C-alpha positions as CSV (number, residue, x, y, z in Angstrom):
1,X,67.5,-98.4,8.8
2,X,68.3,-99.5,5.2
3,X,65.2,-100.2,3.1
4,X,64.5,-103.9,2.4
5,X,67.2,-105.0,4.8
6,X,67.1,-108.8,5.4
7,X,67.1,-110.5,8.8
8,X,67.1,-114.2,9.6
9,X,64.3,-116.0,11.4
10,X,65.3,-118.8,13.6
11,X,62.4,-121.0,14.8
12,X,62.9,-122.8,18.1
13,X,59.5,-124.4,18.4
14,X,61.0,-127.9,18.7
15,X,63.5,-126.9,21.4
16,X,62.4,-123.9,23.5
17,X,58.8,-124.5,22.5
18,X,58.9,-128.0,23.9
19,X,59.7,-126.4,27.3
20,X,56.0,-125.4,27.4
21,X,54.4,-127.1,30.3
22,X,52.7,-130.3,29.1
23,X,54.2,-130.3,25.6
24,X,56.2,-133.3,24.4
25,X,56.5,-134.3,20.7
26,X,56.6,-137.9,19.5
27,X,59.6,-138.4,17.2
28,X,57.4,-138.6,14.1
29,X,55.7,-135.3,15.1
30,X,59.1,-133.6,15.7
31,X,60.3,-134.7,12.2
32,X,57.0,-133.5,10.6
33,X,57.2,-130.1,12.2
34,X,60.9,-129.7,11.3
35,X,60.3,-130.6,7.7
36,X,57.4,-128.2,7.4
37,X,59.4,-125.4,9.0
38,X,62.3,-125.7,6.6
39,X,60.6,-126.9,3.4
40,X,57.2,-125.3,3.5
41,X,57.5,-122.2,5.7
42,X,61.1,-121.7,4.6
43,X,62.5,-120.2,7.9
44,X,66.2,-119.6,7.8
45,X,67.2,-121.9,10.7
46,X,65.5,-124.2,13.3
47,X,66.6,-125.2,16.7
48,X,65.3,-128.7,17.3
49,X,66.5,-130.2,20.6
50,X,68.7,-130.0,23.7
51,X,71.6,-132.4,23.8
52,X,71.6,-135.4,26.1
53,X,67.8,-135.2,26.8
54,X,67.1,-138.9,25.9
55,X,67.8,-141.6,23.4
56,X,64.4,-141.1,21.8
57,X,65.2,-137.4,21.3
58,X,68.4,-138.3,19.6
59,X,66.7,-140.8,17.3
60,X,64.1,-138.2,16.3
61,X,66.8,-135.6,15.5
62,X,68.7,-138.3,13.5
63,X,65.6,-138.9,11.4
64,X,65.3,-135.2,10.7
65,X,69.0,-134.6,10.0
66,X,69.1,-137.6,7.6
67,X,66.2,-136.1,5.6
68,X,67.8,-132.6,5.8
69,X,71.2,-134.0,4.5
70,X,69.4,-135.4,1.5
71,X,67.7,-132.1,0.9
72,X,70.8,-129.9,1.5
73,X,69.3,-128.3,4.6
74,X,71.3,-129.9,7.4
75,X,73.4,-126.8,8.1
76,X,70.1,-125.0,9.0
77,X,69.4,-127.4,11.9
78,X,70.8,-126.4,15.3
79,X,70.9,-128.1,18.7
80,X,71.4,-126.6,22.2
81,X,74.5,-127.9,23.8
82,X,76.2,-127.4,27.2
83,X,79.7,-126.6,28.5
84,X,80.3,-130.2,29.5
85,X,83.5,-131.1,27.7
86,X,82.8,-133.8,25.1
87,X,79.3,-135.0,26.1
88,X,77.0,-132.5,24.3
89,X,79.3,-132.4,21.2
90,X,79.3,-136.2,20.9
91,X,75.5,-136.4,21.3
92,X,75.0,-133.8,18.6
93,X,77.4,-135.4,16.2
94,X,75.9,-138.8,16.7
95,X,72.5,-137.2,16.0
96,X,73.8,-136.2,12.6
97,X,73.7,-132.4,13.2
98,X,76.3,-129.9,12.2
99,X,75.6,-126.9,14.5
100,X,75.8,-126.5,18.3
101,X,74.2,-123.6,20.1
102,X,76.5,-123.6,23.2
103,X,74.8,-122.4,26.4
104,X,77.1,-120.1,28.4
105,X,76.4,-118.0,31.4
106,X,75.6,-114.4,30.3
107,X,75.3,-113.0,33.8
108,X,77.7,-112.7,36.7
109,X,74.9,-114.0,39.0
110,X,74.5,-117.3,37.0
111,X,78.3,-117.7,36.7
112,X,79.0,-117.2,40.4
113,X,75.9,-118.8,42.0
114,X,75.0,-121.6,39.6
115,X,78.4,-122.6,38.4
116,X,80.3,-121.5,41.5
117,X,83.1,-120.4,39.1
118,X,84.9,-117.2,38.1
119,X,84.6,-115.8,34.6
120,X,88.1,-117.0,33.8
121,X,87.3,-120.6,34.8
122,X,84.0,-120.5,32.8
123,X,85.9,-119.1,29.8
124,X,88.4,-121.9,30.0
125,X,85.6,-124.5,30.1
126,X,83.9,-122.9,27.1
127,X,87.2,-122.9,25.2
128,X,87.7,-126.6,25.8
129,X,84.1,-127.4,24.6
130,X,84.5,-125.2,21.5
131,X,87.9,-126.6,20.6
132,X,86.5,-130.1,20.8
133,X,83.4,-129.2,18.8
134,X,85.7,-127.9,16.0
135,X,87.6,-131.2,15.9
136,X,84.2,-132.9,15.4
137,X,83.3,-130.6,12.5
138,X,80.6,-128.6,14.2
139,X,79.7,-125.0,13.6
140,X,79.5,-123.1,16.9
141,X,76.9,-120.5,18.0
142,X,76.9,-119.3,21.6
143,X,73.9,-118.4,23.8
144,X,74.7,-115.9,26.7
145,X,72.1,-117.2,29.1
146,X,70.4,-114.6,31.3
147,X,72.0,-111.9,29.1
148,X,69.2,-109.3,29.7
149,X,69.7,-109.4,33.5
150,X,73.5,-109.7,33.1
151,X,73.7,-106.6,31.0
152,X,71.4,-104.7,33.4
153,X,73.2,-105.8,36.6
154,X,76.8,-106.5,35.6
155,X,77.6,-105.1,32.2
156,X,81.3,-105.3,32.7
157,X,81.0,-109.1,33.1
158,X,79.1,-109.3,29.8
159,X,81.7,-107.2,28.0
160,X,84.5,-109.4,29.4
161,X,82.7,-112.6,28.5
162,X,82.3,-111.2,24.9
163,X,85.9,-110.3,24.7
164,X,86.8,-113.9,25.7
165,X,84.3,-115.4,23.2
166,X,85.6,-113.4,20.3
167,X,88.9,-115.3,20.5
168,X,87.1,-118.3,19.1
169,X,85.4,-119.1,15.7
170,X,81.8,-118.4,16.6
171,X,79.1,-117.7,14.0
172,X,76.2,-116.2,16.1
173,X,76.2,-114.6,19.5
174,X,72.7,-115.2,20.8
175,X,71.4,-112.7,23.3
176,X,68.4,-114.0,25.2
177,X,65.9,-112.1,27.3
178,X,65.7,-115.3,29.3
179,X,63.1,-114.2,31.8
180,X,61.3,-111.8,29.5
181,X,62.0,-108.7,31.6
182,X,63.1,-106.1,29.0
183,X,61.1,-103.2,27.4
184,X,61.5,-102.2,23.8
185,X,63.6,-99.1,24.8
186,X,65.9,-101.3,26.9
187,X,66.2,-103.8,24.1
188,X,67.1,-101.1,21.6
189,X,69.6,-99.3,23.9
190,X,71.4,-102.5,25.0
191,X,71.6,-104.1,21.6
192,X,72.8,-100.9,20.0
193,X,75.5,-100.8,22.6
194,X,76.5,-104.4,22.1
195,X,76.8,-103.9,18.4
196,X,78.8,-100.7,18.6
197,X,81.2,-102.4,21.1
198,X,81.6,-105.6,19.1
199,X,81.0,-104.7,15.4
200,X,82.4,-107.9,14.1
201,X,79.9,-110.1,15.9
202,X,76.6,-111.4,14.4
203,X,74.0,-111.0,17.1
204,X,70.7,-112.9,17.5
205,X,68.0,-111.8,19.8
206,X,65.9,-114.3,21.7
207,X,62.8,-112.7,23.4
208,X,60.4,-114.1,25.9
209,X,56.8,-112.9,26.4
210,X,56.5,-112.6,30.2
211,X,55.3,-109.0,30.0
212,X,53.5,-109.5,26.7
213,X,56.3,-107.5,25.0
214,X,58.0,-110.2,22.9
215,X,56.9,-108.9,19.5
216,X,57.6,-105.3,20.4
217,X,61.0,-106.3,21.7
218,X,61.7,-108.2,18.5
219,X,60.9,-105.0,16.6
220,X,63.3,-103.0,18.8
221,X,66.0,-105.6,18.2
222,X,65.5,-105.5,14.5
223,X,65.7,-101.7,14.6
224,X,69.0,-102.0,16.5
225,X,70.4,-104.1,13.7
226,X,70.6,-107.6,15.0
227,X,71.2,-110.3,12.4
228,X,68.5,-112.8,13.5
229,X,65.5,-113.1,15.7
230,X,64.3,-116.2,17.5
231,X,60.6,-117.2,17.5
232,X,58.2,-120.1,18.0
233,X,55.0,-121.1,16.4
234,X,51.9,-120.2,18.5
235,X,54.0,-118.5,21.1
236,X,55.1,-121.8,22.6
237,X,57.8,-121.7,25.3
238,X,58.4,-121.7,29.0
239,X,56.1,-119.7,31.2
240,X,54.4,-117.1,29.0
241,X,56.2,-118.4,25.9
242,X,58.4,-116.9,23.2
243,X,57.8,-114.4,20.5
244,X,55.1,-115.5,18.0
245,X,56.7,-116.3,14.6
246,X,53.4,-115.2,12.9
247,X,53.4,-111.8,14.6
248,X,57.1,-111.1,14.2
249,X,57.3,-112.1,10.5
250,X,54.3,-110.0,9.5
251,X,55.2,-106.9,11.5
252,X,58.8,-107.0,10.3
253,X,57.6,-107.0,6.7
254,X,54.6,-104.6,7.0
255,X,55.8,-102.1,9.6
256,X,59.6,-102.2,9.2
257,X,60.2,-103.0,5.5
258,X,62.3,-106.1,6.0
259,X,62.9,-108.6,3.3
260,X,62.1,-112.2,4.6
261,X,62.1,-115.5,2.8
262,X,59.3,-116.9,5.0
263,X,56.3,-118.3,3.0
264,X,53.4,-116.5,4.6
265,X,50.8,-118.7,3.0
266,X,52.1,-121.6,5.2
267,X,52.0,-119.8,8.5
268,X,48.4,-120.9,9.3
269,X,49.0,-124.5,8.2
270,X,52.0,-124.7,10.5
271,X,50.1,-123.2,13.3
272,X,47.4,-125.8,13.0
273,X,50.0,-128.6,12.8
274,X,51.8,-127.4,15.9
275,X,48.4,-126.9,17.7
276,X,47.5,-130.5,16.9
277,X,50.8,-132.1,17.9
278,X,51.4,-129.9,21.0
279,X,47.9,-130.1,22.4
280,X,48.0,-126.4,23.2
281,X,45.0,-124.8,21.6
282,X,45.3,-121.5,19.7
283,X,43.3,-118.6,21.0
284,X,40.5,-117.8,18.6
285,X,41.7,-114.2,18.6
286,X,45.5,-114.9,18.1
287,X,46.8,-112.5,15.5
288,X,47.2,-114.0,12.0
289,X,46.5,-117.6,13.0
290,X,43.4,-117.4,15.3
291,X,40.1,-118.8,14.0
292,X,38.3,-115.5,14.4
293,X,40.8,-112.9,13.2
294,X,39.4,-112.6,9.7
295,X,35.8,-112.6,10.8
296,X,33.7,-109.4,10.9
297,X,31.1,-109.6,13.6
298,X,29.4,-106.2,13.6
299,X,26.9,-105.6,10.9
300,X,28.3,-102.1,10.2
301,X,31.6,-103.7,9.3
302,X,30.0,-106.0,6.8
303,X,28.1,-103.1,5.4
304,X,31.3,-101.1,5.0
305,X,33.0,-104.0,3.2
306,X,29.9,-104.5,1.0
307,X,30.0,-100.8,-0.1
308,X,33.8,-100.6,-0.7
309,X,36.0,-102.8,1.4
310,X,36.1,-100.1,4.1
311,X,37.4,-102.5,6.8
312,X,40.1,-104.2,4.8
313,X,43.8,-103.8,5.7
314,X,47.2,-105.2,4.6
315,X,46.3,-108.2,6.8
316,X,44.2,-109.8,4.2
317,X,43.2,-113.4,4.8
318,X,44.1,-114.4,1.2
319,X,47.7,-113.4,2.0
320,X,47.8,-116.3,4.5
321,X,45.8,-118.8,2.5
322,X,42.7,-118.0,4.5
323,X,39.2,-116.5,3.8
324,X,37.3,-113.6,5.2
325,X,34.0,-114.4,6.9
326,X,31.1,-112.4,8.3
327,X,29.7,-113.7,11.6
328,X,26.0,-114.5,11.9
329,X,24.5,-113.7,15.3
330,X,22.7,-111.1,17.3
331,X,25.1,-108.3,16.0
332,X,24.7,-109.3,12.4
333,X,23.1,-106.8,9.9
334,X,21.7,-107.0,6.4
335,X,25.1,-106.9,4.8
336,X,26.4,-109.8,7.0
337,X,23.5,-112.0,5.8
338,X,24.1,-110.9,2.2
339,X,27.8,-111.7,2.3
340,X,27.1,-115.2,3.5
341,X,24.4,-115.8,1.0
342,X,26.7,-114.6,-1.8
343,X,29.5,-116.9,-0.6
344,X,27.0,-119.9,-0.8
345,X,25.5,-118.7,-4.1
346,X,22.0,-118.5,-2.5
347,X,19.5,-115.9,-3.7
348,X,16.5,-114.7,-1.5
349,X,13.9,-112.1,-2.0
350,X,14.2,-108.9,0.1
351,X,11.4,-110.0,2.2
352,X,12.9,-113.4,2.9
353,X,16.3,-111.8,3.6
354,X,14.5,-109.7,6.2
355,X,13.0,-112.8,7.8
356,X,16.4,-114.6,7.7
357,X,18.1,-111.7,9.5
358,X,15.4,-111.6,12.1
359,X,15.8,-115.4,12.7
360,X,19.6,-115.1,12.8
361,X,19.4,-112.4,15.4
362,X,16.9,-114.4,17.4
363,X,19.1,-117.5,17.4
364,X,22.1,-115.4,18.2
365,X,20.5,-114.5,21.5
366,X,20.4,-118.3,22.3
367,X,23.7,-119.4,20.7
368,X,27.1,-117.8,20.6
369,X,27.7,-118.2,16.9
370,X,25.9,-119.4,13.8
371,X,28.0,-120.9,11.0
372,X,27.3,-120.4,7.2
373,X,26.5,-124.1,7.2
374,X,23.5,-123.4,9.4
375,X,21.9,-121.1,6.8
376,X,20.2,-123.8,4.7
377,X,18.6,-125.1,7.8
378,X,17.4,-121.7,8.9
379,X,16.2,-120.8,5.4
380,X,14.3,-124.0,5.1
381,X,12.8,-123.4,8.5
382,X,11.7,-119.9,7.4
383,X,10.2,-121.1,4.1
384,X,8.1,-123.7,5.9
385,X,6.9,-121.3,8.6
386,X,3.4,-119.9,8.1
387,X,3.5,-117.8,11.3
388,X,0.4,-119.6,12.6
389,X,0.1,-119.1,16.4
390,X,-3.0,-121.1,17.3
391,X,-0.8,-123.1,19.7
392,X,2.0,-121.4,21.6
393,X,4.4,-122.9,24.0
394,X,4.7,-120.3,26.7
395,X,7.1,-122.1,29.0
396,X,8.9,-125.5,29.0
397,X,11.3,-127.3,31.3
398,X,12.7,-130.7,30.2
399,X,15.0,-132.7,32.4
400,X,16.9,-136.0,31.8
401,X,19.2,-138.1,33.9
402,X,21.2,-141.3,33.5
403,X,19.0,-144.3,34.1
404,X,16.2,-141.9,35.2
405,X,12.9,-141.2,33.5
406,X,12.8,-137.8,31.8
407,X,10.3,-135.3,32.8
408,X,8.7,-132.3,31.0
409,X,6.7,-129.4,32.5
410,X,4.9,-127.1,30.1
411,X,2.6,-124.1,29.9
412,X,0.7,-124.0,26.7
413,X,-1.7,-121.7,25.0
414,X,-4.3,-123.4,22.7
415,X,-6.4,-120.8,21.0
416,X,-7.6,-118.7,24.0
417,X,-7.0,-121.2,26.8
418,X,-3.9,-121.6,28.9
419,X,-2.9,-125.1,30.1
420,X,-0.3,-126.4,32.5
421,X,0.8,-130.0,32.2
422,X,3.6,-132.4,32.9
423,X,4.7,-135.7,31.5
424,X,7.3,-138.4,32.0
425,X,8.9,-140.6,29.3
426,X,11.9,-142.4,27.8
427,X,13.8,-139.3,26.9
428,X,13.1,-135.5,26.8
429,X,11.0,-135.5,23.6
430,X,8.9,-138.5,24.7
431,X,8.3,-136.7,28.0
432,X,7.2,-133.5,26.1
433,X,4.8,-135.6,24.0
434,X,3.3,-137.1,27.1
435,X,2.9,-133.6,28.6
436,X,1.0,-132.5,25.5
437,X,-1.7,-135.2,25.8
438,X,-3.9,-133.6,28.4
439,X,-4.0,-130.1,26.9
440,X,-4.7,-131.4,23.4
441,X,-7.4,-133.8,24.6
442,X,-9.0,-130.9,26.4
443,X,-9.0,-128.8,23.3
444,X,-10.2,-131.7,21.1
445,X,-7.1,-131.9,19.0
446,X,-5.9,-135.3,17.8
447,X,-2.2,-136.1,17.7
448,X,-1.2,-137.8,14.4
449,X,1.0,-140.9,14.3
450,X,4.7,-140.2,14.1
451,X,6.2,-142.2,11.2
452,X,9.8,-141.0,11.0
453,X,12.1,-138.8,13.0
454,X,15.4,-137.4,11.6
455,X,17.9,-135.2,13.4
456,X,21.1,-133.8,11.8
457,X,23.6,-131.0,12.1
458,X,25.4,-129.1,9.3
459,X,28.5,-130.5,7.6
460,X,31.5,-129.8,9.8
461,X,29.2,-128.8,12.7
462,X,30.5,-128.6,16.2
463,X,28.7,-129.9,19.3
464,X,27.0,-126.5,19.7
465,X,25.8,-126.4,16.1
466,X,22.2,-125.8,15.1
467,X,20.1,-129.0,14.9
468,X,17.5,-129.6,12.2
469,X,14.7,-132.0,13.2
470,X,12.4,-133.3,10.5
471,X,9.4,-135.4,11.6
472,X,7.2,-137.3,9.3
473,X,3.5,-137.6,10.4
474,X,0.6,-139.7,9.2
475,X,-2.2,-137.5,7.8
476,X,-5.7,-138.5,6.9
477,X,-4.8,-139.0,3.2
478,X,-1.0,-139.0,3.1
479,X,2.0,-138.5,5.2
480,X,3.5,-135.0,5.7
481,X,6.5,-133.5,7.3
482,X,7.3,-130.7,9.7
483,X,10.7,-129.1,10.5
484,X,12.3,-127.5,13.6
485,X,15.6,-125.8,14.0
486,X,17.3,-125.1,17.3
487,X,20.7,-125.4,19.1
488,X,19.1,-128.0,21.4
489,X,18.0,-131.1,19.5
490,X,15.1,-131.8,21.8
491,X,13.7,-128.3,21.3
492,X,14.2,-128.7,17.5
493,X,11.8,-131.7,17.8
494,X,9.5,-129.6,20.0
495,X,9.4,-126.9,17.3
496,X,8.7,-129.4,14.6
497,X,5.8,-130.8,16.6
498,X,4.3,-127.4,17.4
499,X,4.6,-126.4,13.7
500,X,2.7,-129.5,12.7
501,X,0.0,-128.8,15.3
502,X,-0.4,-125.2,14.2
503,X,-0.9,-126.2,10.6
504,X,-3.5,-128.9,11.5
505,X,-5.4,-126.5,13.9
506,X,-5.3,-123.8,11.3
507,X,-7.0,-126.1,8.8
508,X,-9.7,-126.9,11.4
509,X,-10.2,-123.2,12.2
510,X,-10.0,-121.7,8.7
511,X,-10.8,-124.7,6.6
512,X,-8.6,-126.5,4.0
513,X,-8.2,-123.3,1.9
514,X,-6.8,-121.4,4.9
515,X,-3.4,-122.9,4.4
């Protein structure tokens, strides 16, 4: 293969991608995605619709082609059309488009059993549609639908169809693996054969991902010398979807040395836009675009990066306008904590770093992930902790229900005594406070008056974010505050209360100087 050979990328998110179950774009969404694909991502071509779908679809395409005409990009917008005489052609022309991708039958099975026609009859119908398209000023590309099965089951039909098509002015011959049944070896062998038999033709390859081989098959097609590859954003498409544009673009460049005009820094932005408009969520581990793919979780990886970027590859997050992160959780290590502290410009002593790591690991056992935004909460929690353990909550169950009184059952150690108690109240924290009354009274401990109660999560936090609870209490001489941090807001308040009680009891046991 020639070094730095170029290859076209045709994105069909707005046409084939919309055949994903449950996906339907509003006209404004379709226009926004189309503009971003051409203007920001800079793909070579986009396929945006199927002809004759609806009046709304035609109006959306018209908005996009009007914009593209002003920008000099309308020749890069394509629409799927059918062998239906004048109907598809007129629909496409009225939509302001200049290119028809004509769907023909690429297998004998489809021709005979779906159309109920001979190849000669089908070619005659194709010729009539192409001739009319030319009179209306359209450029014609041709899909050979079900080509992969047609080539495997009836290659002579495929060759004869191609011979007939070559009699017309066709720009691209588009060979789809319609049902995603091919392997990379089959793709390379079949496309090499097609190109050697028809050297004057410009072939596109259109893979599907039913066996999870779409990206590998795109690589094989590129190696065989096709002129263009078809992809979608976020693998959208019928059944298991199409080839991922993000994967194909990156692997063509990094592993095969192709020169592409796609703007890599916009891939993630487009992926998020399509995710939002399609309603189909990206997997967190989706290559290039997933939320977690530039996150190191294991502490040993963070340590390696800290000591010399030992776990970096060509797939750097900066390349795609993203940032590397180091997960905080039970698998975190010292380097993971340091990397996050550096990113937030926070300095801690070695001893406090050790405490922070211990707390992060402890919280990681209770919560799947801890975000960097949680760190200030955790650090504040650590700084205020005096590790007093005069009162220890050994077990606690709090239940709440709609229009039902909440209940709390606790087992509590106060100094050397163990107490069991229960309480009911207006909410989980109120029930817990009621459950505390009997053990504290028995131990001769007075509960101070609660003056203020504040709960918050970090900026940008999700529903499973750590919760910080700060409670203001009335002391003998002045008010004072205690803090708790937990994934459950009720237990954050419980922690804040227990911290307050430990401080007060410590003063009683040790005297005012004991603090």
